[in-house]
N, C-alpha and C positions, 0 to 999 in steps of 0.2 A: 262762333265756336260752339260745337255741340257738346252737351253734357252726357256722359255715359261711361260704363265700365270699360277698361282696357288693360292690357298687359304691357309692362315695361321691363326691360332688362337693365340692371344697374350693377356696376362693379365698384367694390369698396375694399379697403384693407383694414383689418382689425387684428389685435393681438388676442389669440386664444390660448389660454393656459390649460394644458391637459392635466388630468389627475396626477400623472406621474411627475410632471414639472412642479405642480403645487406641493407634492410630497417631498421632492428634492429640496425645494426652497424652505419648507417647514423644518426639515432635518438640520439645515445649516444653523438655525437659531437655537437648537436644543443643546443643553449641556449633556455630558456623558451620562449623568444620573437620570435625567429626563429621557434621554434616548433609550436607556434600558427599559424604562416603563413603557415607552412607545412600542418597542420591539416585542415585549411580552404580550401586549394587546394584539399585535399583528400575528404572532404565533398562535394565539388562541383562535384567530379567524381563519388562518391559512394552514391546512394540513401539510403542505409541502415545505414549510419553513421549519428548520431545526435549529434550536438555540444551542450552540456548542459551548456555553459558558462564557467567561470573560477573558479568555486567553487569546485576544485579538491583538496582533502586532501590526501597526500601521507602516506604510511605506516610509523609507528613510527620507530625511529632508532633502538630500541632494537629488533624489529621484523626483521629488515633488516639484522641484524648481528648475527642471531641465528646460532649456530655451525652446526646444522644438515641440514641447507638449502643447496639445490643443487647449485653448483658453477654457476655463471652467464654465463660464456662461454659455459658450457655444456648445460645449460638451453636454450640458444639462438640457439645453433647448433642443438639440438634435437627438437626444436619447442615446448617445454613444458612451462607451466606456472601454477602457483598455482591455478588460477581460471580465468574464463572468465568474471566474474562480475567486475564492476568498483570499485575502492577504495572508502572509505567512503566519504560522501558528507555532507557539512555543509548546510543543507536545510534552516536554518534560514537566512544565508547570501544570499542564492539563492532567497528566497521569498521576502526579503526586499532589494534587490539590486536596487540602484538608478542609472539611466542612464543619467539624465539631471538635470539642475538647478531646473525645476519645480517639480521634484520628492521630493524636500526638504519639500514641503507641506505635512503634515503627512498622511492624509487619505481623503476619499471622504467627510466625515462629516465636517472636517475642511475647505475643499475647498468650500463646500456649504455655510458654515457660515462665510467664510472669508469676510473681508470688507476692504475698502481703508481707510488708515489713512490720516492725514492731509498732509503728504508728498507724498501721492500717492502710498505708498508701499502696497502690498497685505498682509493682516493679515492672520494668521492661524498657520501653523505648527511650527514656530520658537518661540524664546523668545519674551516677550512683547516689542513692539517698533521695532522689527526686520522685515525686508522684503526682497524682492528679490534685489540682487545687479544687476541693469540693466547694469552696466559697463561690466559685464561678457558676455553680449550679443553683445558687440561691435565687429566689424570686425577685421581682422588681422592687426597687426601694420605695419607701412610703412617700406619698405626695403630701403637699401642704393640707389639702382637704382631708386626707385620711387622718393626719395627726390631729387636726382640729376636731374632726368628728369623734374621734376616740375620747378626747378630753371633754367634749360636750356631753357624751353619753354618761360620763362619770359625774359631771357637775350638775346636770339638770335632771331631776327625778320626775318632775311634773311633765306629762306627755305634751302639753301645749307649749311649755317653755322649751322643751327639747325640739319640738317641731319648728318653733321660731328660730332657734339657734341653727338648726340645719338649713333653713332658708337663708339666713344671713351668711353662713359659711359658704354656701353655693355661689354667692355673689362676690366673694373675695377673689381678686385677681392674683396672678402669679407673684406680684411684688408684695401682696398682703393688704391691698387697699380696697375700700368700698366706694361706690359712687356717692355723691353728696345727698341725693334724694332717696336713697334706698330705704331708710327707716320709715319715712312718711309713706312711700309707696307700699311697703310691706305691711304696715299697720292698716292701710286701707284695704288691701287685698285679703288679709286674714281677719279683718274686723276686730283688731286688737287695739288696745290703748297705746298710743305712741310712747308714753312713759315706760310701759312694760317692755316694749321692743328696745328702747334706749337702754334700760337697765341690763337686759340680756346682752346687748352689744358691749357694754362696759365689762361684763364678765369675760366675754370672748377676747377683748383686747388685752387681757392679762393672762390668757393662755400662752403656752410656749409654742412658737416664739412670741415674745411680748411685743405688742404694737400692731399685730395683725387685726384687721377690721377697722382700722382708722380711716377717716374720710379726708384727711389732709396730713401734710408733713408735721404740722404743729401738734395735731392730736396723736400721731404716732410717737413722736418724741416725748410728749407729755405722759403717755402711758408708761413708757420706759423710765421716765423720771419718777413717777409714782411707785413703780415696782422697786426702784432703788432707794426709795424714801428720800428723794431729793426734790420733791415737788413743792418747794417753799414759794412764798410770794415773789421773791426775786427771780427764781428760775422760771416761774410761769410768766412773769413780765418779759423776760428775755425771749421765751418761746412765742409770745404774742407779737413780737417785733423782729422776726427773723429777717425781714427786708432790710432793717438797719444794720444787722450783722453782716449781711451780704455786701452792703455798701461800705462797711468798715467804719460806721459812724459811732465810735466808741464813747464820745462825750455824751451824746444823747442817750445811749444805752445805760451809761452809769447813772444819769439823772433819773431815767424811768425805773431802773431797778433799785435805786437807792443804795448802791454799793460803791466801794472804791475800785481802783484799777486792779489791785491784786485779787480781790474777790471776783471781779468780772473775768479776769484771766482764768481763774480756777473753774468758773462756770462754763466758759467756752471750751476748756480742755475736757471737761466731763461730757459736754454736749457732743463733742467729736467722737467720743467712745460709743455713742448710741448708733443703732443700725437704722438708717432711713428707709430701707426696703427689707424688712425682716422675712418676708415670704420667700425671697430668693435663696434662702438657706436650703430649700428643698428643690431648687431648680425650676426652670420654666418649661411648660409643656410644649411650646412651639419653637424651642431652640433648635437650630439646624446648623450643622458644621459645613464649612465650605471645603469642597474637594477640588484639587487642581485638575484641570483638563489637559494641560500642557506642561511638560517638563523641559527646562533649558539647562544643559550641562556644558561645562567647559571641555572642549575637545582636546585630545592629547597633542595633536599637531598644531594647536592654535585655533582660535575661532570658537564657535558655539554649535552645539548639537541640539536640535529641536525634535521632540517626539511627543506623541500623544500618551496619555495615561492609560496604559493597557489594562490596569487593574479594574477600571470602571468602564472600559469600552467593550460593549457586547459584541459577540461574534455570531453571525447568522450564516447558515448553509442552506442550500436547496437540496432536499432529499430526492434525488432523481430516481433512485431505486424504488422508493415508495410511489413516485409518480408512475413508473412503469407498471408496478403492481396494480395500482388503481386503474390505469388505462386498459390493462389486460382483463380486469374483472368487470369493467363497465359494460353495460348492454350495448349490443351492436344493432345496426339497422337504421331505419328512418323513423323509428317511433319517437314519441315525445320524450319518454324517459331517456332514450339514448342521446337525443339532442341536448337535453338538459345536462346529462352527465358529462358529455364532451365539452359543452360550454363552460361548465364549472371547472373542469380540469384545466382548460385552456386559460381561463381567467386567473386561476390560482397560480399557474406556472408563470404567466406574464407578470402578475403582481409581485411574486417572489423574486423573479429576475430583476425587476426594476428596483426593488428594495435593496437587494445586494449591490447593484450598481450604484444606487444613490448613497449607500453607506460607504462604499469604496471611494466615491467622488467626494463625499463629505470629509473623509479623513485626509485626502490629498489637498483639498481646499484649505482646511484648517492649518495643516502643516505649512502650506505655501504662504498663507497670510502671516502666520507666526514667525516663519523664517525671515520674511522681509521686515517684519516689525523689529525683530532682534537686530537685523542688519542696520536699520535706520537708527536704533537707540543703543548701539553697541557701547557707546561711551557710558551710558547708565549702568550696564551690566559690568563694566570694567571698574568704574570709579564711584558710582552712587548717584543719588538723586540730584545733586548739584550740577551734574553734567547731562541732565535730561534735556532733550531738544524739543522745540515746538514741532508738532506733527498733526496732520489732518488725515482723514480717511481718503481723501482724493490722492494724496501722495502715494499711499500704499496701493490704491486701486490702479493708478497709472503705472506703477512699477511692475506689477504682476499681471497687467492687462485684464483686469476684471472691472465689473461695474461697482460703483461706490456703495450701492445698496447691498451688494453681496458681501463686501468687507464689513459693513455695518452689522449684518446678520451674524457673521462669523465671530465678531468681537463682542457680541452681546451676551452677558451672563456667563462668561467663560473666564477662567482664572489660570494664571501662569505661575509656576513654581520655579524659582531660581535660587542662586546662592544668597541673594539679598532678601528673600522672603516670598510671600504669596501676594500676587497683584492681579487685579482685574485687568483684562486687556484694554478696556477703555481708559485705564489709568495712564497709559502711554500716549494718549492723544490729548494734547493741551495747547492752549493758546500761547502766544509768544510775547515777550517783552523786548523791545528794541534795545540795541546797544548804543550808548552815546558816543562811542569812538569809531563807529562804522563797522564793527565786527558783527559776528553772527548773533542772531536773537537768542534769548534765553527762555526756557520754559517757565510758565507761571508757577509750576510746582517747585522748580528750582529756586525761584524768588521767594516763595513761601517758606521753603526750607531755610533759606538764608536769614529771613526775618526771624524765624523761630530760634535760630542759633544765636543771633545778635541779642535777642531778648533774654535768652537763657544765661548769658554771661554778663548781663548789665549790672551795674552797682545797685545794691538794694536801696541805698539811701537816695540815689539819683537815677531813677529809671529813664530809659530812652523815650523821648516823645516821638510822635509821628514825624515831625519836622527833622529831628535828629536822625531818625531812621532813613529818611529820604536822602539826607546829606551823605550818610555812610554808604548807602546803596549806589548813589550816583558816583561816589568816589571809586567804587568797585566796577563801574562801567555799565550799570543798569539805568536806562532812561525811563524813570518811573515817577509818577505824580503822587502827591500826598494822599489824595482820595483813594488811589489804588493801594497804597500801603495800609491805609485804615481798613479797606475792604478785606485785604488778605489777612490782616491781623485779626479781625473779627471772625473770619472764616476758620482761623486756627483756634478759636476759642480763647484768645488772649485779650484781656481787658486793656483799657487805656493806661497811660503811665500813672495817673492818679490812683486808679483801682489797683494796679499792680503794687504800688508803693504801700497802700493800706493793707493788702493781703500779706506782703512780706513783713510788715510790722506786726501783724497778728501772729505770724509764724514765729517770729522772734519772741513775742510775749508769751506764747504757749510753750 
């Protein structure tokens, strides 16, 4: 066999994901709020995209679940869509959209005829006697750092002490706590005596709110006890053994503190009045509210209506008139500038068309998945969590003829609002507990809810043990083991029967 170069032809199959397909898959996993940020970025890059506000109305659920509609996976893979046009628009909401407080004044006529009443309020669009709430124009509320910095400026006149105090305040988290090694690290960085840094920290811990700057729960509560002039040896001994208090070991606490039961009860009552996280009075900087992506309403003729949250769902249009204007103004011929301009306009139009199609298909896919989810868990929406059924992604995927990964992307980080509250879509997918009488299996969440209900009504003097809970649940038809009951109880944050009995005795004593 001779060695040498040669040419061979080989055939092979491989999955190639186009940019448009990757974009469509990415959009499925985004929430409505994340989608708005994504579209804003796309509008900045593509001049043919026009953001029309948030007045986007998705297709009705019954249209999204028509039997003859092409499967979503095939639709995305082939690059097809029912139409390039946007979905229906609530033009009334778009026309009368209010962006600011002054938009509350109804129209130009009312603004022209508006007058100042005796209180200085602008008359016009509201009810008689109503005016603008000027408190709404106030600046942002003070943060914990602002409050502590202001007090530090008044308390420390020495520039070095003030600088150390500012360094310490910058390290305090939203709950009001410092790390355990902050004092030593700061003393080394500033070449200052650790005792000096510690003294300044003690001053900060007595700023308002008291306890901020503590390095542990014990130090935080001790600062509040000193501020209330209750830091006697007995209280300090109690704070030194908070672990015994959590376990309910009252006998050991009485011996260590050197007090009787009445005094210990008074100390515990006072301790509960202290704030373990004083910094949260001014809120946390990273707090984010959860916004529903899907609404489920009870239909008039029976059943349920599923719709997307139009308030947070962005609407995007293709500005074809602007495309025609740019095409007419573009240079003609075979020059490099002309070819570059035509290629740019072609790519912009193609990307804009694909984005509109992908958004339309995303809406239809989410509504289709949510509709089937509501259909599978209809008993939950009618009667509550105790009727929640075991459900997997595969069941939904097979019912709507989609791939399981598509359903997983749709249900990730999205929330459903219904009569019973706000739930993440993943909440409805749970494992099952078999029935001991041959009936349908029950959801693990339903079993957890039943365990919580049984413990809530248990006698204070004789709490239900895990073995007793197993007997009660098996009598109700649940085929469940003791270790499963213990796992579910711990997941609910409920202690053992001994711990619950001690906690209830403490409540009675307090």
